[in-house]
N, C-alpha and C positions, 0 to 999 in steps of 0.2 A: 827570750832573754838569754844572755850569756850563761852557759851552764855553770860556770864557777859562781856567779852571783846567785843563781837559782839554788844551787846546792848550799850555799851559805845561809840564805834565807830559810830554807827548809831545815837546816841543822839548828838554827836558832829557835825555830818553832818546835822542833822535836825536843830540844833541851828545855824549853818553856813548859811544855806539857809533862815531860818527865819530872821536872822539879815540882810542878804543881801537884802531880799525883803523889809524890813522896813527901811533900810539905805544903798542904793546902793553906796553912796559916800564913805562908810567905807569898801569897798571891800578888800583893802589891809590889814586893821586891822582885819577884820573878818577872812581872810585867815590865818593870823598870829596866831590867837587864835586856829583855827582848826589844823594847823601844830604843834603848841606847844602841844596841847592836845594829838594828836596822838603820838608825840615823848615821852611825859610823860607816856602815857599808855604803850608804848613799854619799857620804863625804868622800870615801875612797874613789867612787865613780866620778865625783865632781873633780877631785884632784887629778884624775887620769884623763880628764876632759872627754869622758865617754858619754856623749849626749844620748845615745841609744839606751844605755843602761840607766841613765838618770830618769828618762821618761818611763822605763819599765819598773824602776824601783819606787818611783813617786807614789803609786797607789798603796804600797806597803807602808811607807812612811806616813802618808795621810791617814791610813787606817789606825796606826798606833797613836798618832796625834789626836785622833778622835775617840780614843779609849777602846778601840776595837782590836781584836786579834785577827790578823789577816789569814786568808787561806794560803795553803802552800803554793809555791811557784812551780809552774810547769817546767820540766827539764827535757822535754822532747819525748820521753818515754813514760809519761804520766808523772805522778808525784815522786819526789826523791825521798820523801819522809819514810825511811826504812824500806823503800821500794813498794809500799803498800798504802793505797788510799784508804783501805778499810781500817788500818791501824790509826790513821789520822782521825777518821770518823769516830772510832771507838774512844780515842782520847778526848775528843771534843764532847762526846756524850757523857763521859765520866765526870765532867765538871759541873 
């Protein structure tokens, strides 16, 4: 996946988990922001006529449309979520 798109996906996931940890009562709202962000990123790829990015972003959009929180996007050097897959796993386990 294009590194820019992957970093944006991972930043949205990081923000989602950060907000969820700091305000668990806002789970639905936080999820809505994540879903909206991923859909807008997909829209940007669509408007750019980037068919490769569309196919790579589609699983993320499908996941949020199915009520799931997607896994981080690979950025070539592992996860971009603060550079640490263990942080991602710790955040997922905290919820």
